[in-house]
C-alpha positions in Angstrom: 0.0 0.0 0.0 1.3 3.4 -0.9 1.2 6.4 1.5 -1.2 8.3 -0.7 -4.0 8.4 1.9 -6.6 11.1 1.1 -9.6 12.3 3.1 -12.9 13.4 1.5 -16.5 13.8 2.3 -19.0 11.4 0.7 -22.4 12.6 -0.6 -24.0 12.3 2.9 -21.2 14.2 4.7 -19.2 11.3 6.2 -15.4 11.7 6.3 -13.9 8.9 4.2 -10.2 8.1 4.0 -8.7 5.9 1.4 -5.5 5.0 -0.4 -5.7 6.8 -3.7 -5.0 4.4 -6.6 -5.9 6.7 -9.4 -7.3 10.2 -9.8 -8.7 11.7 -13.0 -10.6 14.9 -13.7 -13.9 13.2 -12.9 -13.1 10.3 -10.5 -11.2 9.5 -7.4 -10.4 5.8 -7.2 -9.4 4.6 -3.7 -8.4 1.3 -2.2 -9.5 0.3 1.3 -11.7 3.3 2.1 -12.9 3.7 5.7 -15.3 5.9 7.5 -14.0 8.2 10.2 -16.5 8.1 13.0 -16.2 10.5 15.9 -18.5 10.3 18.9 -18.4 11.5 22.5 -17.4 9.0 25.2 -20.4 9.0 27.7 -18.2 8.5 30.7 -15.4 11.0 30.0 -17.2 13.3 27.6 -14.0 13.2 25.4 -14.3 12.5 21.7 -13.6 8.9 20.5 -12.3 8.2 17.1 -13.2 5.1 15.2 -12.1 4.1 11.7 -14.5 1.6 10.2 -13.7 0.0 6.8 -16.4 0.2 4.2 -15.9 -3.4 3.3 -14.6 -5.8 5.9 -11.7 -8.0 4.7 -13.3 -11.0 6.4 -16.0 -10.9 3.7 -13.5 -11.4 0.9 -11.9 -14.6 -0.4 -8.6 -15.5 1.3 -5.6 -13.9 -0.3 -7.7 -11.6 -2.5 -6.5 -8.0 -3.1 -8.5 -5.2 -1.5 -11.1 -3.9 -4.0 -11.1 -0.3 -5.2 -13.9 2.1 -4.9 -14.6 4.8 -7.6 -16.1 8.1 -6.5 -17.4 10.7 -8.8 -15.8 14.0 -8.0 -19.0 15.8 -8.7 -20.6 13.9 -5.8 -17.8 14.2 -3.1 -16.0 17.1 -1.4 -12.2 16.8 -1.5 -10.3 17.9 1.6 -7.0 19.6 0.7 -4.0 20.0 2.9 -5.2 17.7 5.6 -2.2 16.7 7.6 -3.3 14.1 10.2 -1.3 13.0 13.2 0.8 9.9 12.8 -1.4 8.0 15.2 -4.3 8.5 12.8 -2.4 6.9 9.9 -1.3 4.1 12.2 -4.8 3.4 13.3 -6.0 3.5 9.6 -3.3 1.1 8.6 -4.1 -1.4 11.4 -7.8 -1.3 10.5 -7.3 -2.0 6.8 -4.5 -4.4 7.0 -5.3 -7.7 5.4 -6.4 -10.0 8.1 -5.0 -13.5 7.7 -8.0 -15.9 8.1 -7.3 -18.7 10.4 -8.2 -22.1 9.1 -8.8 -24.6 11.8 -7.6 -28.1 11.2 -8.9 -30.8 13.4 -6.1 -32.5 15.3 -7.0 -36.2 15.7 -3.6 -37.3 17.1 -4.8 -37.2 20.7 -8.4 -38.6 20.3 -9.5 -40.6 23.3 -12.3 -43.1 22.6 -14.7 -43.0 25.5 -16.8 -46.0 24.4 -15.8 -49.3 22.8 -16.7 -49.4 19.2 -19.4 -52.1 18.6 -18.2 -55.2 17.0 -14.5 -54.4 17.7 -13.6 -57.7 19.4 
């Protein structure tokens, strides 16, 4: 993944960040877009930041590349000169990193038979 992470507002006003793959006069094509969700913490009254992927990697086939999303520039608002803190970029990277699905394999080497098998004399 390159470090060309760009924020923008989608048509309903959510802040989206994504890794820009291609940009034309009419389209912004990003990989691994995520919604930036900010809400107050009810206990501390401080703001909490959540970064939520638009498409969870767990829904994709194993070892598949992250899909790209195409946004029409006429429908979004580009945010220029946004220089986020390094913690923001780290959190984004950890959220969109490809999760390695774990495949469980049944280990039968230590199977203990509790009952005698019928007809096994």
